[in-house]
N, C-alpha and C positions, 0 to 999 in steps of 0.2 A: 504493499500500500504506499509506504513512505520510503523513498530512496534518496540519500544524499551522496553525491559523488565529488570527492576532492574539493570540499567547500572551504573557501577562504572569505572572511569578512574582515574589513579594515575600517578603522576610524582614527583620524588624527595621525596618520602614518604608522599606526600600530595594528598588528594582526590580532583581532579579538578571537577569531576562529581560524585555525591554521591547518588546512588540508584534511578535514574530517570527512570520512566516508563511512556510512552505515545504512542499514535497511531495517524496516520494521514491518512485519507481516500482519495481515488480518488476524485477530485472535491473540495478539501478543501485547504484553505490557513491558515497555522499556523505560528504565530510569536513567536520567542524566544526572550524574553525581560528580562532585568535585569541590575544591575550595572556592572561596570568594574570588571573583575575577577570572574564573576558569573558562568562561564563555558559555555557560549552560543556558541562560536565558536568551542570550544573543542567538545561539544555535536554534533554540526552540522557536524564536520569532522568525527565523529564516525558514524553518520547516513549515511554518504557517503561511509563508509567502509574504510576510510583512517586513522583510529585511532584504536589501539589495546585496547581491554577492559580488565580490571582487573577482572571484574565479569559481568555477565548478557549476553544478547543476543540482537542483532538487525537484523531485517529481512526486506528485500525489496521485495515486490511481493511474499512473502512466502519463499524467499531464505535467508539463514543465510549469512550475508555479510562476515563473517569471512572465509567462505569456497569458496568465489568467486574470480576468477582471475580478473585482471584489465579489460580485454576486456569484461568479463561478467558483471562487475559492470557498465561499460560505456553503456551497453545496458539497464540498469535499472534506471540510474540517470544521471542528468547533474548538475554540480557544478560550481557556481560562487564564487571564493574566494574573500577575502577582497582586496588583491592586486595580480594581475597577472603579474609576472615578464616576460616582453617581451621587448627586446631592438633591435631586428632585424628590418631592414627597410622593413617590409611588408606594403602593403597598408591596409587600414581598411577592404576592401572587402576580401583581402587574409586572414586576421586574422579570419574573420567570416566564411570563407569557411573551415577553419580548423575543424569547428564543424560538418561538413558533411562527412560521409564516402565516398561519391562520389565527394566531392568538388563542390557541386551544387551551381553554381553562381546565379541562379534565386532565390533559397531559401535564399541565403546570402543577395542579394539585398532586398528581401522582409523583412527580419528581420532588416536590417539596416534602412529601411524606418520606421519600427515599432518603432524603438528607436530614430526617428527623425534625422538620420544621412545618409539618402540616398544621400544627396548632397556631402558627404565627402568620398564616396566609394574609390576614387583614391588617397586620401591623405595618406601620410606615417604615420603609427601608432605613431612613437615617436614624431611627430610634433603636435599631438592632445593634448588638455588639459587633466588634470586628470579626469575630469567628462566625457569628450568625450571618453577617453580610457575605462572607466568603462562601458559606454553604448555600445561600440564595443564588449567588452567581454560578455555583456549580450546578444547581438545579436548572438554571437557565440554559447552560450549554448542554446538559443532558436532554432537555426538551428539544433543543436544536437537532440532536442526533436521532430523536424519535422519528423524525420525518425523512431521515437520510441513511438508509442502510449501507453498511460497508464503508464507513468514513474513517477519518482520523480524529482522535480526541487528544488535544495538547494542553497539558496542565502545568502551570508555572508555580511551583511551591504551594500546592493546594492545602497542605497541612500546617503551614507556618503559624497560623493564628489559632490553631485548634488544640483542644485538650486531647490526651491520649486516646480516650474512647472514640472521639470523632475523627482523629487521625486514621485509626484502623478502619472505621466505617467508610471514610472517603476512599481509601485504597481498596477496600472490598468492592465498592461501587465501580471503581476503575477496572477491577477484575471482571465484574459482571458485564461491563461495557465491552471488554475484549471478548468475552465468551459469546456475546451477541454478534460478533463478526467485525468489530471495529479494531483499528490499530490504535494503541494508546502509548503516548510519550509523556513522562512526568518528570519535572525537575524536583529533586528532593535534597534536602540537607541532612536529614536523619538517615544515617547509613543503616541502622537496624530496620527501619521501615522499608528501605530499598531492598535489603537482603530478604525480608520476609514476604514481600508482596509482589515482586516482579519476576519476569521470566529471564530478563537479561539486564545487566548494568553496564552503561557506557560511562567509563571513568575518564574525566577530563582534567587537564591541568595546563595552565598557560595557553589555552586555546587548542591544545592538541589532544587527540584521543589516545589514551594510554592502554586501554583494554575495553572490549565489548564482549562480555562473557556472562554465563549464568551465575547467579549468586554464589554457588558452591565453588566456582572456579576463581573467584576474586580472592587474592591472598593478602595477608597482612603486609607483605613486602610491597605489593602494588599500592596499597592504601598509604603506606609511608611515602612512597615515591610521589603520590599526588598531594598529600596533606602535610608532609614534613614531620609527622609525629608517629609514634609506635601505636599499634592497635592489638588488642586481644580479640580474637574471633571465638565466640562461645556458642555451643549448641544449646538452645533453650529446651525446656521440657517438651514443647510441641514439635521439636525437630527443626525449627528454623534457626538461623544464625543471628547473633547479636554482636555488634561491633562496639567495643569499649576503647576509647582513646586514652592513652597514658600521657599526662602532661610532660613536656620535655624538661629535662633537668635544669637547663638554663632558665626556663620560665619559673620553675619552682624556686631557684636560688634568688631570682630577681624579686619574687613576691616576698620571700622571707627577709630580704635585705630592706625592703621598703616597709614591711609590716612585721616587726619582731614578734608581735603577739600571735602570728600564724605559725611560728616555728614550733 
């Protein structure tokens, strides 16, 4: 469904994404993971057709995104940005209905219930918490997919403002979307969530792709290469992996020097 071939994206003379190639199939959930400034969100916006490439090609469903008008792109993918700027006093239900060409209230109610906000349908969007607003926006893009089988769902840090229960719920919904035949790409900062909920992890650092492998194939050495700290990879009771970062010694010494009470 999604193919990126030798993608380079530049800004201010700097390569934000540097020669990245990857593919995501229908039915698959791929996580983009890496440190701050690795190029994750930039790459995601390019996969959505919202970012001009300096080199390379990106296709959705066999169509070069650079040649598609916004309406055609909207039929091929749904995008959840990190922050959706919306200050108008719409209700939660009205916001979700924006994802439907027909303004389908039944579909909007169904997706609000899926994100555990069915009870908040008539609440004004600006009165919701940050995490609730994020879930309303997720319901909106899920409603968009309702009318477009076999598309791409692109999520930029959808769990950032959520508590642990809703983090897992959102990624379980991403898994359901993939099972329904869509291709899913999600930017995540929480490595344990990525290890537990995705089919493959694309590990980025300084704009380059270091690995694109199933969770069990991601090693502590690879994580250290990307993040610059050591990790312990632990098997949980349910069989998934958890990634625990160890503070670097130099950081610990610096903290102790500035805060003797921490020693």
